[in-house]
N, C-alpha and C positions, 0 to 999 in steps of 0.2 A: 786137550783131551784129558790129560791126568788131572787138571784143575776140575774139570766137569765130574770125573769120577769121585774126585775127593769131596766135592760139594755133596753130590747124593750120599756119600758115605757118611759125612759129618750130620747130615740131615734127614736120615733115614727114618726117624721116628716120626718127623712132622709131616714129611710126605706120605708116609704111609697112613697117617692119621687122615690127612685131606683126601688121599685115595678113598679110603674106607667111608668116609662122610658122604663122598660123592655117590658111592655106590649104594649106600643106605639111603640117599636122598632120591636116588634113581628107582630104587625097590618101592619107596612110598608112593612115588608120583605114579609108577604104572601098576600098583595094585589098588590105588583109591581114586575112584573117578573125579571125586571133589576135588583132591589135590591136582590130578591131571588136568583137569578143565581150568584150574587157578594157573597153573604153570602155562598153559596154551595162551591165556588170556594175557598174562604177563609179559610173556615172550613176544606175542603179537604187538602189544602197546608199546613195548621198547623199540622192536624193529620197525614199527610204523612211524614212530617219533623219529628214529634215524633216518629213514627214508624221506620222510616230510622235511627236514632240516636240510637234507642233500639236495632234495629237489629245488626247495627255495634258495639254496646257493647258486645252483645251476641256473635257475630262471634268472637270477640277478646278472649273472653274466652273460646271459643270452637276451637280455631285455632289447638291446639294439636290432638283433636280427628278428625277434618277435614283433617288435613294433614295424619293421618293413614289411614282414608277412602281413600284418593286419591291412597296412598301407595298400598293398597288391591286392589283397581281397577286397577291400572297399572300392578299389579302382574296378575291379571285375564286376561288382555288383552294381555299381554306378552305370556301367557300360550295358549290362544285362538288363536294368531297369529303364534305361533310355531306350533301349530296343523294343521293350515291351509295351511301351507307351507310344512308341512310334507304330508299331504294329496294330495297337488297339483303335489308334486314328486313322488307319489306312486299310481296313479290312478287305476293301474291295480293290485296292491296288495290286499291282503285279508284284511278284516275288522280288525283284529288284528294287522296288520303290520301298519295300519294308526294311531295307537295310538302315539302320540306325544314322540319323543325321549327325549326333555328335559322339565323338570319342573322348574318354578322360584319362590323361596319363598323369599318375602320380610323380611328384617332383619335390626334392628337399631344398628349403631355402638355405643356402650357405652364406648370404650376405643380405642385411636387412637395413634400411634406415627408414625413420618415421618422425624425426623432428626437425628436418630441413624443409625447405619451400618446395624443392622440387626432388623427393625421393625416388631412388631406384633400389631395385631388388635384383639378387642372382640366385638362379636357380639351378641345379645339378642335371638338367637334362638339355640336350641340344639338337643338332641337326640329324646326328645318327639316330635319335628319337623321333624323328620326323617333326620337330618342333620347327615352326617359322614365325617370323614377325607378324604381328597384328592376330594373335590368338589369345583369347581369354584366359585368366587365371583367377581361380576361384577357391572357396572352401565351400563346405556344405552351409555355412551360416554367413556367407559373404562374398563380395567380389573384392578381389585383391590387387588387379591391375592388368596391363596387357603386355604381351611379349614385345620387346625391342629389337635387339639384335642376338644373333646366336653364332655360336661356334660349333666345333663337333660336340663338345660335351657341356657345354654351358649356355645359359641364357639369361640375357638381363631383361628386367621387367619394369616397365613404366608403371609406378605404383599408383593407386587411387588417391593416395596422399601426394599429389603432383600437379603444380598449376597448370600443366598441360593435358590433364585427363579430363575428357568429357565423356559421360557414359548417359544412355539413356535408360531411364528409370520410371516407375510409375507407382501410383498408390494401389495397395493391393484391394481394397474395396471398390473404388470407383474407376479404376484403369486411367485417370489422368495423367498424362505424361508431363515429364519435366527433363532437364539437363543435371546429372549429377556431377558436381565438382567439389573441391576443397577450397576453402579459404586461407588455409595455411595457420590457423589459429590452434586448434586442439586435434590430436591424432584420432581421438576416440569419436569425432563428429565430422560429418561432411554436410553439404549442403545441395537441396535440390531446388533449381531455379526455374522461374518462368512458367509455374503452374498456372492454367486459367482461373480467372476469378471465379468461375461457376462452380469450382471443385470445393466440395465439402470436407474441409480438414479437422481432424480431432486427435488430439494429443494421444499417444499410444499406438496409433494406427500403424501397420506395417508399409514399408516400401520395399519394392521389389525390383528385379531388372525387367526392363520393359520388352526386350525381344524384337526389338526394331532394329536389329543390327546383325551382321554376320559373326559377330565374335562372342556373345553370350546368349545362352539360353533363356528363354522367357521364364520368370518365376523365383529366381534365386534370391532368397532373403538377404536383404541389406541392412536394415536396421528400423528402429521406430521413430515415429514423429515426437521431437521433444518441445519443439516451440514453431511458430511461423508467423509471417508478417505480410501485409499487402504492399505491393509496389505499383504507383502509377494508376491505382484504381483498376487495373486490368489484369495483374498478375500477382502471384504468390509465391513467396520464397519459403522454403522449409528447413529447418534445422534437425539434423538427423543423427541420434545415437546409434553409433554402428554396433552390430552383433559381433564383429570380428575384432579381435584384440590384436592391432598392428604391432605391439610391442613384445608380443608373444607367439610369432609365427614361426611354425615348424615344418609342416609337409602341406603341400597345396596341390592342386589339381589344374593341370592344363587342357583347355577345351579345344578340340579340334573338330572343326565343322567340315564335314565330309561333303558337302554340297556348296560350299563357298565359291569354288572355281566356277561351276557351272552358273550360279546366280550372277557373279560378276561380269562373266562373259555375256550373258543374256542382256544385263543392263546397259554395258558398253554398246553392244551391238544396236540396242534401242536408242541410246542417246546418239549414234552415228547417223541414224537414219534421217 
């Protein structure tokens, strides 16, 4: 306390000068509208800059949570869109029939390989999230694979880049179908086999999911035709440049077909007759 008193005593002239300068500055600002407006503008600019810098720092440290929130929002929008599409095509159906056929569950890839012949991925959703084997895994711009095995919190996925994967796909323009497979050479390309010779193929045309299975909805973009060849004068094979980059996968969506059990049961009963 004595040191503080001594400081003010020794510097009383300088302190008094600063005090009087501040008082004079205050009088000038309050008595002249021009100076007052300049002061407010400067103060707002400084405080705005400080707040912006502070928000940028805060945003940087919350990027992960923001990203997760965007994923959840996208998941909700996908489910709502699927519901609206279903309702528009079933306007005369009963309310129970208007329940969306597909649900989409967002998941993060925690393990990924794309350079092997038989690649497997792992996602951070499992049986507690109602994930089961044989569900589709997609992006908005591609098919990623099919769920394989599940635990409580995790699921392995049979990648599209796997010699065991076979997926129904078709040409967007002509609707000719084929079997989507991977030859193991390049993770950015897959092949569509056994298209009929009647199919008119053009480079740059889009390949989409065929919708002839319980796993994937119809119309998911897969890639574009890069080249093609004729086999046995009856079939054509297509080389496809994928839209999805398998070397940079982060978040994906698991496709849950809410009517698959009903369809499977009906088909089994029909086969047993």
